[in-house]
Predicted model as a PDB file, atoms N, CA, C, CB and O in Angstrom, pLDDT in the B-factor column:
MODEL        1                                                                  
ATOM      1  N   MET A   1     -36.364   9.253   2.670  1.00 50.00           N  
ATOM      2  CA  MET A   1     -35.212   8.921   3.488  1.00 50.00           C  
ATOM      3  C   MET A   1     -35.435   7.557   4.115  1.00 50.00           C  
ATOM      4  CB  MET A   1     -34.967   9.998   4.571  1.00 50.00           C  
ATOM      5  O   MET A   1     -36.516   7.271   4.629  1.00 50.00           O  
ATOM      6  N   ALA A   2     -34.414   6.718   4.072  1.00 53.00           N  
ATOM      7  CA  ALA A   2     -34.525   5.365   4.629  1.00 53.00           C  
ATOM      8  C   ALA A   2     -34.575   5.425   6.152  1.00 53.00           C  
ATOM      9  CB  ALA A   2     -33.341   4.481   4.166  1.00 53.00           C  
ATOM     10  O   ALA A   2     -33.947   6.293   6.759  1.00 53.00           O  
ATOM     11  N   PRO A   3     -35.311   4.519   6.766  1.00 56.00           N  
ATOM     12  CA  PRO A   3     -35.379   4.508   8.223  1.00 56.00           C  
ATOM     13  C   PRO A   3     -34.029   4.120   8.822  1.00 56.00           C  
ATOM     14  CB  PRO A   3     -36.472   3.541   8.703  1.00 56.00           C  
ATOM     15  O   PRO A   3     -33.260   3.373   8.217  1.00 56.00           O  
ATOM     16  N   ASN A   4     -33.754   4.636  10.014  1.00 59.00           N  
ATOM     17  CA  ASN A   4     -32.521   4.330  10.718  1.00 59.00           C  
ATOM     18  C   ASN A   4     -32.537   2.869  11.138  1.00 59.00           C  
ATOM     19  CB  ASN A   4     -32.337   5.254  11.944  1.00 59.00           C  
ATOM     20  O   ASN A   4     -33.476   2.423  11.796  1.00 59.00           O  
ATOM     21  N   LYS A   5     -31.498   2.116  10.761  1.00 65.00           N  
ATOM     22  CA  LYS A   5     -31.426   0.705  11.103  1.00 65.00           C  
ATOM     23  C   LYS A   5     -31.035   0.488  12.556  1.00 65.00           C  
ATOM     24  CB  LYS A   5     -30.446   0.005  10.199  1.00 65.00           C  
ATOM     25  O   LYS A   5     -31.154  -0.628  13.062  1.00 65.00           O  
ATOM     26  N   GLY A   6     -30.577   1.517  13.227  1.00 70.00           N  
ATOM     27  CA  GLY A   6     -30.216   1.402  14.623  1.00 70.00           C  
ATOM     28  C   GLY A   6     -28.832   0.834  14.875  1.00 70.00           C  
ATOM     29  O   GLY A   6     -28.506   0.510  16.017  1.00 70.00           O  
ATOM     30  N   ASP A   7     -28.006   0.701  13.839  1.00 77.00           N  
ATOM     31  CA  ASP A   7     -26.681   0.134  14.042  1.00 77.00           C  
ATOM     32  C   ASP A   7     -25.559   1.157  13.844  1.00 77.00           C  
ATOM     33  CB  ASP A   7     -26.479  -1.026  13.104  1.00 77.00           C  
ATOM     34  O   ASP A   7     -24.405   0.776  13.648  1.00 77.00           O  
ATOM     35  N   CYS A   8     -25.883   2.433  13.892  1.00 81.00           N  
ATOM     36  CA  CYS A   8     -24.862   3.469  13.738  1.00 81.00           C  
ATOM     37  C   CYS A   8     -24.002   3.525  15.001  1.00 81.00           C  
ATOM     38  CB  CYS A   8     -25.514   4.856  13.454  1.00 81.00           C  
ATOM     39  O   CYS A   8     -24.482   3.324  16.117  1.00 81.00           O  
ATOM     40  N   GLN A   9     -22.711   3.807  14.785  1.00 83.00           N  
ATOM     41  CA  GLN A   9     -21.773   3.919  15.889  1.00 83.00           C  
ATOM     42  C   GLN A   9     -21.050   5.246  15.774  1.00 83.00           C  
ATOM     43  CB  GLN A   9     -20.771   2.739  15.901  1.00 83.00           C  
ATOM     44  O   GLN A   9     -20.851   5.763  14.675  1.00 83.00           O  
ATOM     45  N   GLN A  10     -20.663   5.787  16.901  1.00 85.00           N  
ATOM     46  CA  GLN A  10     -19.916   7.033  16.910  1.00 85.00           C  
ATOM     47  C   GLN A  10     -18.490   6.759  16.449  1.00 85.00           C  
ATOM     48  CB  GLN A  10     -19.929   7.681  18.317  1.00 85.00           C  
ATOM     49  O   GLN A  10     -17.905   5.735  16.802  1.00 85.00           O  
ATOM     50  N   CYS A  11     -17.932   7.675  15.662  1.00 88.00           N  
ATOM     51  CA  CYS A  11     -16.543   7.550  15.246  1.00 88.00           C  
ATOM     52  C   CYS A  11     -15.652   7.706  16.478  1.00 88.00           C  
ATOM     53  CB  CYS A  11     -16.184   8.607  14.153  1.00 88.00           C  
ATOM     54  O   CYS A  11     -15.999   8.424  17.416  1.00 88.00           O  
ATOM     55  N   GLU A  12     -14.509   7.034  16.467  1.00 93.00           N  
ATOM     56  CA  GLU A  12     -13.590   7.072  17.598  1.00 93.00           C  
ATOM     57  C   GLU A  12     -12.267   7.718  17.182  1.00 93.00           C  
ATOM     58  CB  GLU A  12     -13.348   5.649  18.149  1.00 93.00           C  
ATOM     59  O   GLU A  12     -11.189   7.188  17.453  1.00 93.00           O  
ATOM     60  N   CYS A  13     -12.369   8.858  16.528  1.00 95.00           N  
ATOM     61  CA  CYS A  13     -11.195   9.550  16.017  1.00 95.00           C  
ATOM     62  C   CYS A  13     -10.359  10.142  17.149  1.00 95.00           C  
ATOM     63  CB  CYS A  13     -11.613  10.646  15.046  1.00 95.00           C  
ATOM     64  O   CYS A  13     -10.900  10.651  18.131  1.00 95.00           O  
ATOM     65  N   PHE A  14      -9.022  10.069  17.000  1.00 96.00           N  
ATOM     66  CA  PHE A  14      -8.102  10.714  17.935  1.00 96.00           C  
ATOM     67  C   PHE A  14      -8.042  12.186  17.533  1.00 96.00           C  
ATOM     68  CB  PHE A  14      -6.659  10.036  17.916  1.00 96.00           C  
ATOM     69  O   PHE A  14      -7.548  12.498  16.449  1.00 96.00           O  
ATOM     70  N   PRO A  15      -8.529  13.102  18.375  1.00 94.00           N  
ATOM     71  CA  PRO A  15      -8.659  14.509  17.984  1.00 94.00           C  
ATOM     72  C   PRO A  15      -7.376  15.157  17.454  1.00 94.00           C  
ATOM     73  CB  PRO A  15      -9.139  15.291  19.150  1.00 94.00           C  
ATOM     74  O   PRO A  15      -7.431  15.890  16.467  1.00 94.00           O  
ATOM     75  N   ALA A  16      -6.233  14.908  18.079  1.00 95.00           N  
ATOM     76  CA  ALA A  16      -4.988  15.558  17.648  1.00 95.00           C  
ATOM     77  C   ALA A  16      -4.555  15.121  16.255  1.00 95.00           C  
ATOM     78  CB  ALA A  16      -3.877  15.261  18.637  1.00 95.00           C  
ATOM     79  O   ALA A  16      -3.841  15.861  15.580  1.00 95.00           O  
ATOM     80  N   GLY A  17      -4.972  13.931  15.805  1.00 97.00           N  
ATOM     81  CA  GLY A  17      -4.554  13.421  14.506  1.00 97.00           C  
ATOM     82  C   GLY A  17      -5.610  13.511  13.424  1.00 97.00           C  
ATOM     83  O   GLY A  17      -5.387  13.040  12.309  1.00 97.00           O  
ATOM     84  N   THR A  18      -6.769  14.110  13.728  1.00 96.00           N  
ATOM     85  CA  THR A  18      -7.906  14.101  12.812  1.00 96.00           C  
ATOM     86  C   THR A  18      -8.345  15.509  12.433  1.00 96.00           C  
ATOM     87  CB  THR A  18      -9.068  13.351  13.431  1.00 96.00           C  
ATOM     88  O   THR A  18      -8.419  16.393  13.286  1.00 96.00           O  
ATOM     89  N   PHE A  19      -8.637  15.716  11.145  1.00 96.00           N  
ATOM     90  CA  PHE A  19      -9.217  16.984  10.699  1.00 96.00           C  
ATOM     91  C   PHE A  19     -10.618  17.122  11.280  1.00 96.00           C  
ATOM     92  CB  PHE A  19      -9.254  17.069   9.143  1.00 96.00           C  
ATOM     93  O   PHE A  19     -11.303  16.125  11.505  1.00 96.00           O  
ATOM     94  N   GLU A  20     -11.044  18.368  11.523  1.00 93.00           N  
ATOM     95  CA  GLU A  20     -12.380  18.640  12.055  1.00 93.00           C  
ATOM     96  C   GLU A  20     -13.251  19.298  10.992  1.00 93.00           C  
ATOM     97  CB  GLU A  20     -12.297  19.536  13.306  1.00 93.00           C  
ATOM     98  O   GLU A  20     -12.747  19.930  10.063  1.00 93.00           O  
ATOM     99  N   ASP A  21     -14.578  19.139  11.143  1.00 89.00           N  
ATOM    100  CA  ASP A  21     -15.490  19.829  10.245  1.00 89.00           C  
ATOM    101  C   ASP A  21     -15.666  21.270  10.730  1.00 89.00           C  
ATOM    102  CB  ASP A  21     -16.863  19.093  10.168  1.00 89.00           C  
ATOM    103  O   ASP A  21     -14.985  21.687  11.667  1.00 89.00           O  
ATOM    104  N   THR A  22     -16.553  22.024  10.118  1.00 90.00           N  
ATOM    105  CA  THR A  22     -16.713  23.449  10.429  1.00 90.00           C  
ATOM    106  C   THR A  22     -17.226  23.723  11.839  1.00 90.00           C  
ATOM    107  CB  THR A  22     -17.648  24.072   9.442  1.00 90.00           C  
ATOM    108  O   THR A  22     -17.074  24.837  12.341  1.00 90.00           O  
ATOM    109  N   VAL A  23     -17.828  22.733  12.485  1.00 90.00           N  
ATOM    110  CA  VAL A  23     -18.323  22.925  13.855  1.00 90.00           C  
ATOM    111  C   VAL A  23     -17.407  22.291  14.898  1.00 90.00           C  
ATOM    112  CB  VAL A  23     -19.722  22.345  13.988  1.00 90.00           C  
ATOM    113  O   VAL A  23     -17.761  22.233  16.076  1.00 90.00           O  
ATOM    114  N   GLY A  24     -16.225  21.811  14.476  1.00 88.00           N  
ATOM    115  CA  GLY A  24     -15.247  21.272  15.401  1.00 88.00           C  
ATOM    116  C   GLY A  24     -15.371  19.794  15.706  1.00 88.00           C  
ATOM    117  O   GLY A  24     -14.731  19.300  16.634  1.00 88.00           O  
ATOM    118  N   THR A  25     -16.186  19.075  14.936  1.00 87.00           N  
ATOM    119  CA  THR A  25     -16.350  17.633  15.126  1.00 87.00           C  
ATOM    120  C   THR A  25     -15.346  16.901  14.237  1.00 87.00           C  
ATOM    121  CB  THR A  25     -17.814  17.184  14.802  1.00 87.00           C  
ATOM    122  O   THR A  25     -15.209  17.235  13.060  1.00 87.00           O  
ATOM    123  N   PRO A  26     -14.637  15.902  14.787  1.00 90.00           N  
ATOM    124  CA  PRO A  26     -13.699  15.148  13.945  1.00 90.00           C  
ATOM    125  C   PRO A  26     -14.411  14.547  12.733  1.00 90.00           C  
ATOM    126  CB  PRO A  26     -13.020  14.032  14.763  1.00 90.00           C  
ATOM    127  O   PRO A  26     -15.499  13.984  12.854  1.00 90.00           O  
ATOM    128  N   LYS A  27     -13.776  14.676  11.553  1.00 93.00           N  
ATOM    129  CA  LYS A  27     -14.350  14.145  10.310  1.00 93.00           C  
ATOM    130  C   LYS A  27     -14.080  12.652  10.194  1.00 93.00           C  
ATOM    131  CB  LYS A  27     -13.778  14.885   9.084  1.00 93.00           C  
ATOM    132  O   LYS A  27     -12.964  12.188  10.429  1.00 93.00           O  
ATOM    133  N   CYS A  28     -15.126  11.901   9.824  1.00 92.00           N  
ATOM    134  CA  CYS A  28     -14.925  10.491   9.516  1.00 92.00           C  
ATOM    135  C   CYS A  28     -15.945  10.049   8.475  1.00 92.00           C  
ATOM    136  CB  CYS A  28     -15.036   9.624  10.795  1.00 92.00           C  
ATOM    137  O   CYS A  28     -17.003  10.657   8.316  1.00 92.00           O  
ATOM    138  N   ASP A  29     -15.602   8.982   7.774  1.00 92.00           N  
ATOM    139  CA  ASP A  29     -16.460   8.432   6.730  1.00 92.00           C  
ATOM    140  C   ASP A  29     -17.713   7.837   7.376  1.00 92.00           C  
ATOM    141  CB  ASP A  29     -15.701   7.356   5.891  1.00 92.00           C  
ATOM    142  O   ASP A  29     -17.612   7.054   8.320  1.00 92.00           O  
ATOM    143  N   ARG A  30     -18.873   8.203   6.876  1.00 88.00           N  
ATOM    144  CA  ARG A  30     -20.138   7.742   7.455  1.00 88.00           C  
ATOM    145  C   ARG A  30     -20.411   6.266   7.210  1.00 88.00           C  
ATOM    146  CB  ARG A  30     -21.272   8.550   6.903  1.00 88.00           C  
ATOM    147  O   ARG A  30     -21.225   5.667   7.913  1.00 88.00           O  
ATOM    148  N   LEU A  31     -19.750   5.672   6.230  1.00 89.00           N  
ATOM    149  CA  LEU A  31     -19.998   4.267   5.929  1.00 89.00           C  
ATOM    150  C   LEU A  31     -19.042   3.325   6.646  1.00 89.00           C  
ATOM    151  CB  LEU A  31     -19.904   4.041   4.453  1.00 89.00           C  
ATOM    152  O   LEU A  31     -19.464   2.298   7.176  1.00 89.00           O  
ATOM    153  N   ASN A  32     -17.743   3.670   6.665  1.00 91.00           N  
ATOM    154  CA  ASN A  32     -16.777   2.727   7.232  1.00 91.00           C  
ATOM    155  C   ASN A  32     -16.094   3.202   8.508  1.00 91.00           C  
ATOM    156  CB  ASN A  32     -15.740   2.426   6.221  1.00 91.00           C  
ATOM    157  O   ASN A  32     -15.344   2.438   9.116  1.00 91.00           O  
ATOM    158  N   GLY A  33     -16.328   4.434   8.929  1.00 91.00           N  
ATOM    159  CA  GLY A  33     -15.771   4.937  10.182  1.00 91.00           C  
ATOM    160  C   GLY A  33     -14.332   5.401  10.112  1.00 91.00           C  
ATOM    161  O   GLY A  33     -13.766   5.794  11.132  1.00 91.00           O  
ATOM    162  N   GLN A  34     -13.708   5.367   8.908  1.00 96.00           N  
ATOM    163  CA  GLN A  34     -12.324   5.828   8.776  1.00 96.00           C  
ATOM    164  C   GLN A  34     -12.275   7.326   9.027  1.00 96.00           C  
ATOM    165  CB  GLN A  34     -11.748   5.486   7.369  1.00 96.00           C  
ATOM    166  O   GLN A  34     -12.980   8.096   8.374  1.00 96.00           O  
ATOM    167  N   CYS A  35     -11.440   7.737   9.976  1.00 96.00           N  
ATOM    168  CA  CYS A  35     -11.292   9.152  10.290  1.00 96.00           C  
ATOM    169  C   CYS A  35     -10.437   9.832   9.230  1.00 96.00           C  
ATOM    170  CB  CYS A  35     -10.672   9.340  11.687  1.00 96.00           C  
ATOM    171  O   CYS A  35      -9.648   9.172   8.555  1.00 96.00           O  
ATOM    172  N   SER A  36     -10.585  11.139   9.079  1.00 97.00           N  
ATOM    173  CA  SER A  36      -9.851  11.931   8.100  1.00 97.00           C  
ATOM    174  C   SER A  36      -8.557  12.424   8.747  1.00 97.00           C  
ATOM    175  CB  SER A  36     -10.713  13.129   7.580  1.00 97.00           C  
ATOM    176  O   SER A  36      -8.562  13.400   9.496  1.00 97.00           O  
ATOM    177  N   CYS A  37      -7.457  11.744   8.453  1.00 97.00           N  
ATOM    178  CA  CYS A  37      -6.178  11.986   9.121  1.00 97.00           C  
ATOM    179  C   CYS A  37      -5.447  13.229   8.625  1.00 97.00           C  
ATOM    180  CB  CYS A  37      -5.292  10.796   8.945  1.00 97.00           C  
ATOM    181  O   CYS A  37      -5.491  13.584   7.447  1.00 97.00           O  
ATOM    182  N   LYS A  38      -4.772  13.873   9.577  1.00 97.00           N  
ATOM    183  CA  LYS A  38      -3.900  14.997   9.261  1.00 97.00           C  
ATOM    184  C   LYS A  38      -2.632  14.461   8.604  1.00 97.00           C  
ATOM    185  CB  LYS A  38      -3.562  15.824  10.540  1.00 97.00           C  
ATOM    186  O   LYS A  38      -2.430  13.247   8.569  1.00 97.00           O  
ATOM    187  N   PRO A  39      -1.757  15.353   8.073  1.00 98.00           N  
ATOM    188  CA  PRO A  39      -0.560  14.910   7.363  1.00 98.00           C  
ATOM    189  C   PRO A  39       0.326  13.969   8.180  1.00 98.00           C  
ATOM    190  CB  PRO A  39       0.241  16.104   6.946  1.00 98.00           C  
ATOM    191  O   PRO A  39       0.619  14.224   9.348  1.00 98.00           O  
ATOM    192  N   ASN A  40       0.741  12.883   7.542  1.00 98.00           N  
ATOM    193  CA  ASN A  40       1.661  11.886   8.096  1.00 98.00           C  
ATOM    194  C   ASN A  40       1.093  11.128   9.296  1.00 98.00           C  
ATOM    195  CB  ASN A  40       2.942  12.557   8.498  1.00 98.00           C  
ATOM    196  O   ASN A  40       1.842  10.566  10.096  1.00 98.00           O  
ATOM    197  N   VAL A  41      -0.236  11.118   9.413  1.00 98.00           N  
ATOM    198  CA  VAL A  41      -0.930  10.371  10.467  1.00 98.00           C  
ATOM    199  C   VAL A  41      -1.681   9.232   9.795  1.00 98.00           C  
ATOM    200  CB  VAL A  41      -1.909  11.295  11.295  1.00 98.00           C  
ATOM    201  O   VAL A  41      -2.171   9.391   8.677  1.00 98.00           O  
ATOM    202  N   GLU A  42      -1.780   8.084  10.462  1.00 98.00           N  
ATOM    203  CA  GLU A  42      -2.465   6.948   9.883  1.00 98.00           C  
ATOM    204  C   GLU A  42      -3.264   6.194  10.947  1.00 98.00           C  
ATOM    205  CB  GLU A  42      -1.464   6.016   9.207  1.00 98.00           C  
ATOM    206  O   GLU A  42      -3.240   6.534  12.130  1.00 98.00           O  
ATOM    207  N   GLY A  43      -3.964   5.169  10.492  1.00 97.00           N  
ATOM    208  CA  GLY A  43      -4.802   4.356  11.366  1.00 97.00           C  
ATOM    209  C   GLY A  43      -6.262   4.722  11.188  1.00 97.00           C  
ATOM    210  O   GLY A  43      -6.581   5.856  10.832  1.00 97.00           O  
ATOM    211  N   ARG A  44      -7.135   3.788  11.427  1.00 96.00           N  
ATOM    212  CA  ARG A  44      -8.573   4.019  11.297  1.00 96.00           C  
ATOM    213  C   ARG A  44      -9.031   5.218  12.134  1.00 96.00           C  
ATOM    214  CB  ARG A  44      -9.345   2.766  11.713  1.00 96.00           C  
ATOM    215  O   ARG A  44      -9.902   5.985  11.722  1.00 96.00           O  
ATOM    216  N   ASN A  45      -8.428   5.359  13.311  1.00 97.00           N  
ATOM    217  CA  ASN A  45      -8.802   6.443  14.221  1.00 97.00           C  
ATOM    218  C   ASN A  45      -7.833   7.617  14.179  1.00 97.00           C  
ATOM    219  CB  ASN A  45      -8.890   5.920  15.630  1.00 97.00           C  
ATOM    220  O   ASN A  45      -7.923   8.528  15.003  1.00 97.00           O  
ATOM    221  N   CYS A  46      -6.898   7.600  13.215  1.00 97.00           N  
ATOM    222  CA  CYS A  46      -5.879   8.652  13.089  1.00 97.00           C  
ATOM    223  C   CYS A  46      -5.109   8.815  14.402  1.00 97.00           C  
ATOM    224  CB  CYS A  46      -6.532   9.997  12.682  1.00 97.00           C  
ATOM    225  O   CYS A  46      -4.960   9.918  14.927  1.00 97.00           O  
ATOM    226  N   ASP A  47      -4.632   7.691  14.908  1.00 97.00           N  
ATOM    227  CA  ASP A  47      -3.986   7.700  16.217  1.00 97.00           C  
ATOM    228  C   ASP A  47      -2.523   7.270  16.194  1.00 97.00           C  
ATOM    229  CB  ASP A  47      -4.737   6.813  17.142  1.00 97.00           C  
ATOM    230  O   ASP A  47      -1.946   6.997  17.246  1.00 97.00           O  
ATOM    231  N   MET A  48      -1.908   7.204  14.995  1.00 97.00           N  
ATOM    232  CA  MET A  48      -0.507   6.786  14.896  1.00 97.00           C  
ATOM    233  C   MET A  48       0.219   7.622  13.852  1.00 97.00           C  
ATOM    234  CB  MET A  48      -0.406   5.286  14.544  1.00 97.00           C  
ATOM    235  O   MET A  48      -0.346   7.977  12.817  1.00 97.00           O  
ATOM    236  N   CYS A  49       1.474   7.928  14.139  1.00 97.00           N  
ATOM    237  CA  CYS A  49       2.311   8.580  13.136  1.00 97.00           C  
ATOM    238  C   CYS A  49       2.798   7.529  12.147  1.00 97.00           C  
ATOM    239  CB  CYS A  49       3.513   9.320  13.799  1.00 97.00           C  
ATOM    240  O   CYS A  49       3.030   6.377  12.515  1.00 97.00           O  
ATOM    241  N   GLN A  50       2.951   7.932  10.893  1.00 96.00           N  
ATOM    242  CA  GLN A  50       3.542   7.050   9.896  1.00 96.00           C  
ATOM    243  C   GLN A  50       4.995   6.790  10.278  1.00 96.00           C  
ATOM    244  CB  GLN A  50       3.439   7.667   8.465  1.00 96.00           C  
ATOM    245  O   GLN A  50       5.595   7.557  11.030  1.00 96.00           O  
ATOM    246  N   GLU A  51       5.549   5.713   9.758  1.00 92.00           N  
ATOM    247  CA  GLU A  51       6.943   5.383  10.029  1.00 92.00           C  
ATOM    248  C   GLU A  51       7.833   6.541   9.592  1.00 92.00           C  
ATOM    249  CB  GLU A  51       7.353   4.074   9.308  1.00 92.00           C  
ATOM    250  O   GLU A  51       7.681   7.072   8.492  1.00 92.00           O  
ATOM    251  N   GLY A  52       8.762   6.928  10.463  1.00 90.00           N  
ATOM    252  CA  GLY A  52       9.661   8.044  10.168  1.00 90.00           C  
ATOM    253  C   GLY A  52       9.133   9.391  10.636  1.00 90.00           C  
ATOM    254  O   GLY A  52       9.735  10.426  10.352  1.00 90.00           O  
ATOM    255  N   TYR A  53       8.014   9.386  11.350  1.00 94.00           N  
ATOM    256  CA  TYR A  53       7.394  10.621  11.834  1.00 94.00           C  
ATOM    257  C   TYR A  53       7.057  10.487  13.312  1.00 94.00           C  
ATOM    258  CB  TYR A  53       6.122  10.956  11.019  1.00 94.00           C  
ATOM    259  O   TYR A  53       6.944   9.373  13.823  1.00 94.00           O  
ATOM    260  N   TYR A  54       6.895  11.629  14.013  1.00 95.00           N  
ATOM    261  CA  TYR A  54       6.608  11.633  15.447  1.00 95.00           C  
ATOM    262  C   TYR A  54       5.782  12.864  15.825  1.00 95.00           C  
ATOM    263  CB  TYR A  54       7.921  11.596  16.261  1.00 95.00           C  
ATOM    264  O   TYR A  54       5.510  13.713  14.975  1.00 95.00           O  
ATOM    265  N   ASN A  55       5.388  12.963  17.079  1.00 96.00           N  
ATOM    266  CA  ASN A  55       4.735  14.127  17.682  1.00 96.00           C  
ATOM    267  C   ASN A  55       3.301  14.339  17.194  1.00 96.00           C  
ATOM    268  CB  ASN A  55       5.546  15.364  17.397  1.00 96.00           C  
ATOM    269  O   ASN A  55       2.950  15.431  16.747  1.00 96.00           O  
ATOM    270  N   ILE A  56       2.493  13.317  17.278  1.00 96.00           N  
ATOM    271  CA  ILE A  56       1.091  13.426  16.867  1.00 96.00           C  
ATOM    272  C   ILE A  56       0.335  14.449  17.720  1.00 96.00           C  
ATOM    273  CB  ILE A  56       0.404  12.056  16.961  1.00 96.00           C  
ATOM    274  O   ILE A  56      -0.647  15.030  17.258  1.00 96.00           O  
ATOM    275  N   ILE A  57       0.772  14.669  18.929  1.00 96.00           N  
ATOM    276  CA  ILE A  57       0.098  15.593  19.846  1.00 96.00           C  
ATOM    277  C   ILE A  57       0.190  17.052  19.377  1.00 96.00           C  
ATOM    278  CB  ILE A  57       0.696  15.463  21.243  1.00 96.00           C  
ATOM    279  O   ILE A  57      -0.531  17.905  19.896  1.00 96.00           O  
ATOM    280  N   SER A  58       1.049  17.348  18.425  1.00 93.00           N  
ATOM    281  CA  SER A  58       1.224  18.730  17.948  1.00 93.00           C  
ATOM    282  C   SER A  58      -0.084  19.343  17.455  1.00 93.00           C  
ATOM    283  CB  SER A  58       2.258  18.771  16.828  1.00 93.00           C  
ATOM    284  O   SER A  58      -0.276  20.556  17.539  1.00 93.00           O  
ATOM    285  N   GLY A  59      -0.987  18.497  16.938  1.00 89.00           N  
ATOM    286  CA  GLY A  59      -2.237  19.005  16.378  1.00 89.00           C  
ATOM    287  C   GLY A  59      -2.116  19.415  14.923  1.00 89.00           C  
ATOM    288  O   GLY A  59      -3.117  19.759  14.294  1.00 89.00           O  
ATOM    289  N   ASP A  60      -0.912  19.385  14.379  1.00 95.00           N  
ATOM    290  CA  ASP A  60      -0.670  19.759  12.984  1.00 95.00           C  
ATOM    291  C   ASP A  60      -0.339  18.551  12.120  1.00 95.00           C  
ATOM    292  CB  ASP A  60       0.459  20.771  12.900  1.00 95.00           C  
ATOM    293  O   ASP A  60       0.069  18.709  10.970  1.00 95.00           O  
ATOM    294  N   GLY A  61      -0.505  17.361  12.651  1.00 97.00           N  
ATOM    295  CA  GLY A  61      -0.057  16.157  11.980  1.00 97.00           C  
ATOM    296  C   GLY A  61       1.304  15.788  12.538  1.00 97.00           C  
ATOM    297  O   GLY A  61       1.833  16.497  13.394  1.00 97.00           O  
ATOM    298  N   CYS A  62       1.871  14.705  12.074  1.00 97.00           N  
ATOM    299  CA  CYS A  62       3.163  14.248  12.581  1.00 97.00           C  
ATOM    300  C   CYS A  62       4.301  14.905  11.816  1.00 97.00           C  
ATOM    301  CB  CYS A  62       3.274  12.721  12.487  1.00 97.00           C  
ATOM    302  O   CYS A  62       4.171  15.232  10.636  1.00 97.00           O  
ATOM    303  N   HIS A  63       5.419  15.091  12.510  1.00 96.00           N  
ATOM    304  CA  HIS A  63       6.593  15.746  11.952  1.00 96.00           C  
ATOM    305  C   HIS A  63       7.668  14.713  11.626  1.00 96.00           C  
ATOM    306  CB  HIS A  63       7.139  16.804  12.928  1.00 96.00           C  
ATOM    307  O   HIS A  63       7.783  13.694  12.307  1.00 96.00           O  
ATOM    308  N   ALA A  64       8.445  14.976  10.597  1.00 93.00           N  
ATOM    309  CA  ALA A  64       9.517  14.065  10.189  1.00 93.00           C  
ATOM    310  C   ALA A  64      10.566  13.946  11.279  1.00 93.00           C  
ATOM    311  CB  ALA A  64      10.165  14.542   8.886  1.00 93.00           C  
ATOM    312  O   ALA A  64      10.926  14.937  11.915  1.00 93.00           O  
ATOM    313  N   CYS A  65      11.058  12.729  11.495  1.00 90.00           N  
ATOM    314  CA  CYS A  65      12.105  12.499  12.491  1.00 90.00           C  
ATOM    315  C   CYS A  65      13.415  13.161  12.083  1.00 90.00           C  
ATOM    316  CB  CYS A  65      12.322  11.000  12.698  1.00 90.00           C  
ATOM    317  O   CYS A  65      14.165  13.630  12.940  1.00 90.00           O  
ATOM    318  N   ASN A  66      13.697  13.205  10.781  1.00 84.00           N  
ATOM    319  CA  ASN A  66      14.940  13.783  10.268  1.00 84.00           C  
ATOM    320  C   ASN A  66      16.167  13.168  10.936  1.00 84.00           C  
ATOM    321  CB  ASN A  66      14.941  15.295  10.474  1.00 84.00           C  
ATOM    322  O   ASN A  66      17.092  13.877  11.335  1.00 84.00           O  
ATOM    323  N   CYS A  67      16.162  11.851  11.050  1.00 81.00           N  
ATOM    324  CA  CYS A  67      17.278  11.137  11.677  1.00 81.00           C  
ATOM    325  C   CYS A  67      18.558  11.345  10.870  1.00 81.00           C  
ATOM    326  CB  CYS A  67      16.960   9.628  11.801  1.00 81.00           C  
ATOM    327  O   CYS A  67      18.536  11.330   9.639  1.00 81.00           O  
ATOM    328  N   ASN A  68      19.653  11.536  11.562  1.00 75.00           N  
ATOM    329  CA  ASN A  68      20.959  11.656  10.926  1.00 75.00           C  
ATOM    330  C   ASN A  68      21.374  10.278  10.452  1.00 75.00           C  
ATOM    331  CB  ASN A  68      22.021  12.262  11.898  1.00 75.00           C  
ATOM    332  O   ASN A  68      21.465   9.348  11.253  1.00 75.00           O  
ATOM    333  N   SER A  69      21.626  10.136   9.166  1.00 74.00           N  
ATOM    334  CA  SER A  69      21.933   8.822   8.604  1.00 74.00           C  
ATOM    335  C   SER A  69      23.246   8.250   9.133  1.00 74.00           C  
ATOM    336  CB  SER A  69      21.989   8.910   7.097  1.00 74.00           C  
ATOM    337  O   SER A  69      23.425   7.032   9.125  1.00 74.00           O  
ATOM    338  N   GLU A  70      24.163   9.091   9.589  1.00 76.00           N  
ATOM    339  CA  GLU A  70      25.427   8.604  10.123  1.00 76.00           C  
ATOM    340  C   GLU A  70      25.290   8.108  11.565  1.00 76.00           C  
ATOM    341  CB  GLU A  70      26.475   9.700  10.051  1.00 76.00           C  
ATOM    342  O   GLU A  70      26.064   7.252  11.993  1.00 76.00           O  
ATOM    343  N   GLY A  71      24.332   8.623  12.310  1.00 71.00           N  
ATOM    344  CA  GLY A  71      24.201   8.238  13.714  1.00 71.00           C  
ATOM    345  C   GLY A  71      22.991   7.381  13.999  1.00 71.00           C  
ATOM    346  O   GLY A  71      22.718   7.082  15.161  1.00 71.00           O  
ATOM    347  N   SER A  72      22.254   6.975  12.976  1.00 72.00           N  
ATOM    348  CA  SER A  72      21.025   6.211  13.159  1.00 72.00           C  
ATOM    349  C   SER A  72      21.094   4.873  12.426  1.00 72.00           C  
ATOM    350  CB  SER A  72      19.821   7.019  12.672  1.00 72.00           C  
ATOM    351  O   SER A  72      21.789   4.735  11.420  1.00 72.00           O  
ATOM    352  N   PHE A  73      20.371   3.909  12.941  1.00 72.00           N  
ATOM    353  CA  PHE A  73      20.279   2.607  12.268  1.00 72.00           C  
ATOM    354  C   PHE A  73      19.392   2.705  11.030  1.00 72.00           C  
ATOM    355  CB  PHE A  73      19.729   1.533  13.232  1.00 72.00           C  
ATOM    356  O   PHE A  73      19.639   2.030  10.031  1.00 72.00           O  
ATOM    357  N   ASN A  74      18.352   3.553  11.096  1.00 66.00           N  
ATOM    358  CA  ASN A  74      17.428   3.736   9.983  1.00 66.00           C  
ATOM    359  C   ASN A  74      16.779   5.111  10.103  1.00 66.00           C  
ATOM    360  CB  ASN A  74      16.349   2.612   9.958  1.00 66.00           C  
ATOM    361  O   ASN A  74      17.234   5.940  10.891  1.00 66.00           O  
ATOM    362  N   HIS A  75      15.732   5.359   9.338  1.00 60.00           N  
ATOM    363  CA  HIS A  75      15.080   6.679   9.337  1.00 60.00           C  
ATOM    364  C   HIS A  75      13.843   6.722  10.208  1.00 60.00           C  
ATOM    365  CB  HIS A  75      14.709   7.075   7.929  1.00 60.00           C  
ATOM    366  O   HIS A  75      13.039   7.645  10.081  1.00 60.00           O  
ATOM    367  N   THR A  76      13.666   5.750  11.090  1.00 62.00           N  
ATOM    368  CA  THR A  76      12.442   5.717  11.909  1.00 62.00           C  
ATOM    369  C   THR A  76      12.702   6.058  13.350  1.00 62.00           C  
ATOM    370  CB  THR A  76      11.796   4.362  11.834  1.00 62.00           C  
ATOM    371  O   THR A  76      11.774   6.071  14.159  1.00 62.00           O  
TER     372      THR A  76                                                      
ENDMDL                                                                          
END                                                                             
């Protein structure tokens, strides 16, 4: 096993937007720190809903806005 270089950093995943491992720790890539995002969530830390989605706090990923096309400027 290679010696620890001492430059490891803790992942900064947003818990509500990130999948957890079997012990409840947010999953992230050990090399680049990208967190494992729930459905329709994005960002390195899984802290933003994709365009057209909302409610990251749900814990289930972000939900579609389902904007009415007649009463909305766009779908976001």
